[in-house]
N, C-alpha and C positions, 0 to 999 in steps of 0.2 A: 305691590300687586297682591291680590287675594290668592291664597294658596289652598290647596285641598289635597290631603293625603289619602291614598287608597281609593280615589274616585274611580279609577279604571276597574278595580275589583268590584266596587259597588254597582257599576254599570252593567255587569254581567246579569243576564236575565234571571239566572237561578238564585242570585243573592237577594232578590226583591220578593216580598210577599205578594202573591197574585190575588186579585180581588175580582177577577172575571166571574160574573154570576152574582156578586154582592150588589147591594144598592149603592148607587153613586150619589154622594152628597154634592160633589162638585169637582172641578178640575182646574188646573193651572196650565196655561199656555205661556211658555217663556222662550224668548228668542234673543240671541246676541245681536245687538244693534249693528255692530261692525264685525266682519270676519277677522277677528284678531284673537291671539292667545289670551290676552287680558280679559276680553269680553267673555270668552269661553270659560275661563277660570271663574269669573264672577257668576256665571250661570251655574257652574258646578257647585259652588258654595251654596247658592239658594236651593238647588236641587237636593243636596245632601241634608241641609238644615230641615227642609220639609220632611224628607223621608225619615230622619232620625227622631222626629217629634210626633209622629202619628203611629197608630197601631198597624195600619195596613196602607200600602201604596202600590200603585201600578203604573208603569210607564206605558202609556197608550200609544205614543208615537215618538220617533226620534229622527232628526235630520243630522246626518254625520258628514263632516267635511274631511275627506281623505288627506287633503293637503295639510290641514291643521292637525289632523290626527285626533280630533275631538268632536263632540256634539255641538252643533250651533243652534239647535232648537229642541225643546222637549215638551211633551204634554204629559202631565202627571195627575192621575186621578186619585182622589181621597174619598173613602166611603163613609167615614164618620162625620156627621153633620157638625157636631160641636167642635171637633178638631179643625175641620175645614174653616168654619167661621172665625175661630181664633187666629188662624194663620192669615186668612183674608184680611181681617181687621188690622193685624199687625203690619201687613204689607202696605195696605192703603194709607196707614198713618205715616209711613216712611217713604212715600212716593217722593222722588226727587223734586218735583215741581212744587210740592207742599212744604218742603223743608226750608227753602229760602227762595227769595225772588230769583227769577231766571237769570237776570243780569249778574247775580253774585255766585252762580254755580261753578264758574271756571276755577275758583280756588279749591274746590273739592273734586274737580275732575268732571268730565262730561258723563252723561248717562251711558251705561254699558249694556243694560238689559231692559228689554221691553217685556212686560208681564201682564196677562189678563186673567182675572179670576171669574170663572163661570159657576154660578150656583144652580144646582139641579133641584128638581122637585117643587118648583114654583107653581102656584095655582094658575098663573096666567101663561104657562108654557103652551105654545101653539101646537096643534096636531098637524101632522103632515101625511099626505097620502102617498102611496108608492108611485103614482104618476108624477108627483112633483120631485122625485128623487132620481138622480143619476148615480149609478154605482160603478166604480172602477176597481178592479183587483190588480195588484202589482206586487213585485218583489221589492221590499223596502231597501235591501242592500244587495243588488245582484253581483257586486264585485267584492263582497266581504269574504274574508278568509276564515270561514267557520264561525264567525261571530254571531250569526243568526241563521235561522232556517232558510234554505234556498228554495222557497216556493212562492207562488203568487197569492199569498194569504192575506197581505195587507189590503186595507179597504180605504178608498177615498170616496166620501159621500158628498154629493153636491145638491143643494136645494135650488132647483131650477129657477123659481120665481125671484130669488134674491141673490143667487150666486154664492151663497154662504157654503163653506166646505168644512168638513172635519175629516181627520185621518186617524185610523187605528191600526197598529201593527204589532201589538203586544202579545197576541196569542197565535198559536199555530193554526187555529181553526178560523176559516172564513166566516162561519156563522157567528162565532163569538166576537170577532172584530167588527162585523157588520152591526151586531146588536149594540156594542159599545159606541160605535160611531154614530148610530142613530140617537142614542140617549144623549150623547154630547151635542149633537146638532140641535135637539130640542132645547137644551139649556142655552145654547148660543143664540138661537132665534128669539128667546124670551125677552131680550133687552139689548140695547146698544151699550156695550161696556167700554169704558175709557181705559186705554192701556196705561199701566203704571210704568214710569221711567225710573230705574234704580241705578245709582252710581256706587262707587266704592264705599263712600261714607254711609249711604242709606242701607246698603247690604250688610255692613258691619253692625249697624244699629239694629237691623232685623235679627241678626244672629244673637245679639245680646238680649233683645227683648224676649225671644222664644226660649233661650237658654236659662233665663231667670225665672221662668214659670215654675210653679211647684211640680214635682215629679208626678206622673200619672199613677 
């Protein structure tokens, strides 16, 4: 099973470099396919690998499972375009479905993580009017024990015509979360992105690929 040391400390908001207000190059939506410790650990490895090889990163949204005691979904924003593109290309090259025929995947284990890369700043990004958007404010962790601010500052933004949603809960400010959710929504509406399916083997290969890059 993939292991990650110190992930709980890294998950603390203060340990991450905030980029609210910076330009967003793109973001990664990752989700454990099954609610299991193995899948959560796999997501933790990908999360930390991305954070450790970029200059700035921001957790835009988190889904936390109290029973597992771990995050089961993360949205991670990266502001630097070159760094985002390198990570996106490395992940796409290691998509489980592209490593081997689907019938042969059982030897390496089933996919553990579903991940989608959204690139911002595309020339064909659609514009949305306020009338097309439904905004919901909520407390992302109402039962948390001091892990995050206890206010309805998180934002869930829904594009009414398509039903597409984005969530941002990384800032204490509703205004900042709304601005980020809207930018994320524009990137998500720009194209139909195919989720990447990553298993233990492909995640380890991703780690090796990004760790072998020359130092920044």
